[in-house]
C-alpha positions in Angstrom: 135.9 -81.9 18.7 133.7 -83.6 21.1 135.3 -86.9 21.9 134.4 -86.8 25.6 130.7 -86.6 24.9 130.4 -90.1 23.9 131.9 -91.4 27.1 129.5 -89.1 29.0 126.5 -90.8 27.3 124.9 -87.8 25.7 122.7 -89.7 23.4 119.6 -88.5 25.2 120.6 -84.9 25.4 118.2 -82.6 23.6 117.3 -79.4 25.3 114.4 -77.2 24.1 116.7 -75.3 21.8 116.1 -74.7 18.1 117.5 -77.1 15.6 120.4 -76.4 13.3 119.3 -74.4 10.3 120.2 -71.8 7.9 119.2 -68.2 8.0 120.2 -65.0 6.1 119.2 -62.7 8.9 117.9 -64.5 12.0 115.2 -62.6 13.9 116.3 -61.3 17.3 112.9 -62.0 18.8 113.1 -63.4 22.3 111.1 -66.4 23.3 111.5 -65.7 27.0 111.7 -62.4 28.8 113.9 -61.2 31.7 112.4 -61.0 35.1 112.7 -57.2 34.9 112.1 -54.6 32.3 115.0 -52.5 33.5 117.8 -51.6 31.0 121.0 -53.7 31.0 122.8 -50.8 32.6 120.3 -50.6 35.4 120.4 -54.4 36.0 124.2 -54.3 36.1 124.3 -51.4 38.5 122.1 -53.2 40.9 124.0 -56.5 40.6 127.3 -54.6 41.1 126.3 -53.2 44.4 125.5 -56.7 45.6 128.6 -58.2 44.0 131.1 -55.9 45.7 131.0 -57.9 48.9 131.5 -61.1 47.0 134.8 -59.8 45.5 135.2 -62.1 42.6 133.5 -64.2 40.0 134.7 -67.7 38.9 134.2 -68.6 35.3 135.1 -71.9 33.7 135.6 -71.2 30.0 137.3 -72.6 26.9 138.2 -69.0 25.8 141.9 -69.0 25.3 144.1 -67.1 27.7 145.3 -64.5 25.2 141.7 -63.5 24.4 140.7 -63.6 28.1 143.4 -61.1 28.8 141.7 -58.7 26.4 138.2 -59.3 27.7 138.1 -59.8 31.4 140.3 -56.7 32.4 137.7 -54.5 30.7 135.0 -56.0 33.0 137.3 -55.5 36.1 137.9 -51.9 35.1 134.2 -51.2 34.8 133.4 -53.0 38.1 136.3 -52.3 40.5 136.5 -54.8 43.3 135.1 -57.7 41.4 138.0 -59.9 40.1 137.5 -62.5 37.4 138.9 -65.9 38.2 139.2 -67.5 34.8 139.7 -71.3 34.6 140.6 -72.1 31.0 140.5 -75.5 29.5 138.9 -77.2 26.5 135.2 -78.0 26.7 135.9 -81.7 27.2 138.2 -81.0 30.2 135.8 -78.4 31.7 132.9 -80.9 31.5 135.0 -83.5 33.3 136.0 -81.0 35.9 132.5 -79.8 36.6 131.1 -83.3 36.9 133.9 -84.4 39.2 133.5 -81.4 41.4 129.7 -81.5 41.6 129.7 -85.3 42.4 132.1 -84.4 45.2 129.7 -81.8 46.6 131.9 -78.9 45.5 130.4 -75.7 44.2 133.3 -73.8 42.8 132.2 -72.0 39.6 129.7 -69.3 39.0 129.5 -69.4 35.2 130.4 -72.0 32.6 131.1 -71.1 29.0 132.2 -73.4 26.1 130.9 -75.3 23.1 127.2 -75.8 23.2 127.3 -79.6 23.3 129.5 -79.6 26.5 127.5 -76.9 28.2 124.3 -78.7 27.2 125.5 -81.8 29.0 126.3 -79.8 32.1 122.8 -78.2 31.9 121.3 -81.6 31.5 122.9 -82.9 34.7 121.2 -80.1 36.7 124.5 -78.3 37.4 123.1 -74.9 36.1 120.1 -72.7 36.6 118.0 -70.7 34.2 118.9 -67.0 33.9 117.7 -64.5 31.3 120.0 -61.6 30.8 118.5 -58.1 30.2 119.9 -58.1 26.6 118.4 -61.4 25.6 115.9 -59.7 23.2 118.8 -58.6 21.0 120.0 -62.2 20.4 118.7 -64.6 17.7 116.8 -67.6 18.9 119.6 -69.8 17.5 122.1 -68.7 20.1 120.0 -68.9 23.3 117.8 -71.3 25.2 114.1 -70.4 24.9 113.8 -70.9 28.6 116.9 -69.1 29.7 119.0 -72.2 30.1 121.9 -70.7 28.1 123.0 -67.8 25.9 126.0 -67.3 23.7 128.4 -64.4 24.0 130.6 -65.5 21.1 130.5 -67.8 18.0 133.0 -69.9 16.1 132.8 -70.0 12.3 134.0 -73.5 11.2 135.4 -72.9 7.7 138.0 -74.5 5.5 141.4 -72.9 6.1 143.8 -72.2 3.1 147.5 -71.6 2.9 147.6 -69.5 -0.3 151.2 -70.4 -1.0 150.7 -74.1 -0.6 147.4 -74.5 -2.5 148.1 -76.1 -5.9 147.8 -73.8 -8.9 144.3 -73.7 -10.4 142.6 -75.1 -7.2 139.8 -73.1 -5.5 138.0 -74.0 -2.3 134.4 -72.7 -2.4 132.6 -75.9 -1.3 133.4 -78.8 0.9 133.4 -81.0 -2.2 136.3 -79.0 -3.6 138.4 -80.8 -0.9 137.9 -84.0 -2.9 140.2 -82.8 -5.7 143.0 -85.4 -6.1 145.5 -82.5 -6.4 145.0 -82.1 -2.7 146.1 -85.6 -1.8 148.3 -85.5 1.2 147.7 -81.8 1.6 144.7 -81.7 3.8 144.4 -81.6 7.6 141.4 -82.6 9.6 140.8 -82.0 13.3 140.0 -85.6 14.3 137.3 -84.6 16.8 135.3 -82.4 14.5 132.4 -84.9 14.2 130.0 -81.9 14.5 131.2 -80.7 11.1 130.0 -83.9 9.5 126.8 -83.7 11.5 126.2 -80.2 10.1 127.1 -81.4 6.6 124.5 -84.2 6.8 121.9 -81.5 7.6 123.2 -79.1 4.9 123.9 -81.6 2.0 121.8 -84.6 2.9 123.0 -87.9 4.1 124.2 -89.4 0.9 126.1 -86.3 -0.3 127.7 -85.7 3.1 128.9 -89.3 3.2 130.3 -89.1 -0.3 132.2 -85.9 0.5 133.7 -87.3 3.6 134.7 -90.5 1.8 136.5 -88.6 -1.0 138.2 -86.3 1.5 139.4 -89.5 3.2 140.7 -90.8 -0.1 143.0 -87.7 -0.2 144.8 -89.1 2.8 144.3 -86.2 5.2 146.6 -85.6 8.2 144.6 -86.1 11.4 145.3 -83.4 14.0 144.2 -82.5 17.5 143.5 -78.9 18.4 142.2 -76.2 16.2 144.7 -73.5 17.2 147.7 -75.8 16.7 146.3 -76.9 13.3 145.8 -73.3 12.2 149.3 -72.4 13.2 150.7 -75.4 11.3 148.6 -74.4 8.3 150.2 -71.0 8.4 153.6 -72.6 8.6 153.0 -74.5 5.4 152.6 -78.0 7.0 149.6 -78.5 4.7 147.6 -76.6 2.1 144.1 -76.7 3.5 142.0 -77.8 6.4 138.5 -79.3 6.4 137.5 -76.9 9.2 139.3 -74.2 11.2 138.1 -71.6 13.6 137.5 -68.5 11.5 138.7 -66.0 14.0 142.1 -67.7 14.2 142.5 -67.7 10.4 141.6 -64.0 10.4 144.2 -63.3 13.1 146.9 -65.1 11.2 146.0 -63.3 8.0 145.4 -59.8 9.2 147.5 -59.5 12.4 150.4 -61.8 11.7 150.6 -61.4 7.9 150.6 -65.1 7.2 149.6 -66.5 3.7 146.2 -67.5 5.0 142.6 -67.3 3.6 139.5 -69.4 4.0 136.9 -71.1 1.9 133.7 -69.1 1.3 131.3 -72.0 1.9 127.5 -71.6 1.6 126.3 -71.9 4.3 128.8 -71.0 7.0 128.9 -73.6 9.7 128.8 -71.7 13.0 129.4 -73.2 16.4 127.5 -71.6 19.3 129.5 -71.1 22.5 126.9 -71.5 25.3 127.1 -69.8 28.6 125.1 -70.8 31.8 124.9 -69.8 35.4 125.8 -72.4 38.0 123.0 -74.0 40.0 124.8 -73.1 43.3 127.1 -70.2 42.4 129.5 -69.2 45.3 129.3 -65.6 44.0 125.8 -65.5 42.6 125.5 -61.7 42.0 128.9 -61.5 40.5 128.1 -64.5 38.2 125.0 -62.8 37.0 126.9 -59.5 36.6 129.5 -61.2 34.4 126.8 -62.8 32.2 125.0 -59.5 31.9 128.2 -57.7 30.9 129.4 -60.3 28.4 126.1 -60.1 26.6 125.8 -56.3 26.8 127.1 -54.1 24.0 130.2 -53.2 26.0 131.0 -56.9 26.6 130.3 -57.8 23.0 132.7 -55.1 21.9 135.4 -56.5 24.1 134.8 -59.9 22.5 134.9 -58.2 19.1 138.3 -56.7 19.9 139.8 -60.3 20.1 138.7 -61.1 16.5 136.1 -63.6 17.7 132.6 -63.2 16.3 130.2 -61.6 18.8 126.9 -63.4 19.3 124.9 -60.2 19.3 124.1 -59.2 15.7 124.2 -55.5 16.7 128.0 -55.8 17.1 129.7 -56.8 13.9 132.8 -59.0 13.8 136.2 -57.3 13.8 136.7 -59.1 10.5 133.4 -58.9 8.5 134.7 -61.4 5.9 134.2 -64.1 8.4 130.5 -64.2 8.0 129.3 -61.8 5.4 129.6 -64.1 2.3 126.8 -66.6 2.9 124.0 -67.7 5.1 124.6 -68.9 8.6 124.1 -72.5 9.8 124.0 -72.6 13.5 125.1 -75.8 15.2 122.4 -76.7 17.7 121.7 -79.3 20.3 119.3 -81.0 17.9 122.3 -82.2 15.9 123.2 -84.4 18.9 120.3 -86.8 18.0 122.5 -88.9 15.7 125.9 -88.1 17.3 126.9 -91.7 18.0 126.1 -92.8 14.4 127.8 -89.8 13.0 130.9 -90.4 15.1 131.0 -94.1 14.1 131.0 -93.1 10.4 133.5 -90.3 10.8 135.9 -92.5 12.7 135.7 -95.5 10.3 135.9 -93.3 7.2 138.9 -91.2 8.3 140.6 -93.8 10.4 140.3 -92.1 13.7 141.3 -94.4 16.5 
């Protein structure tokens, strides 16, 4: 998942964000307060008046194009005259782009939004600024920076994917260890960059058990893949029976919207990847950038994200598919997991044979 991060030397990246942990119902108590006590609607109304003359907002985001086409037009309809310029790429590519542009003295984006590790690196380089949205108090501490460095508008559930027609008879996937069953030999797919899943398992299971699980999964000769969306589509097509980790919203889309023979493992806890969002340090459309962040984290913006099938970060807005996160505790991936990333990646690569 995060191959670029090693080359960017992120070993020292640790923001003052909470560590990965489990929680049945995280408290929405804010650790930092917005600069104003105005309501989100009042803040957005004021920003909109200032953003009209800017005309657009530039967001660099890993949100896929299909989902963006459902979300950003809702913003544009609510705020006529402010167009969203969406630059879509993986978190790795976005990180490279931001670093390249900034080192060249170019300030081209207003908001960056992607996997927390990548956004955390961009924050660490000084390419963003702190901004606390008016809705911050609604959000759990696990999905925002205590100082306003970032906040999430959406989450990814990293859960085992299952093709119900290809899963061998009598096999159930309820824990990660279930993937060790010899009956699954040659029937498992692993996203080769998902080191963060192993990092989370070390925290959840302990070092020894996490290592044993990864070793026995490796013994089942998994197919190494690149790209969660492609891997989920191949799972639905019957290329393999299970995945170590797939994006839950895509599994739900395949099952509920495309009628594919798809299900997912009800692991306890649910590994949940935070998608961080931050304001640029020198945004070319500063008011529009803040306006977009305010809207994405408002109830209206969260409902737009909900409509895509992705999990909203605000607990007041339930997922479109409740079965994605209502079966166990939540384990939020955090920047603290980066402390041992190099070691985790080395073990992951050597065990699975990732080149």
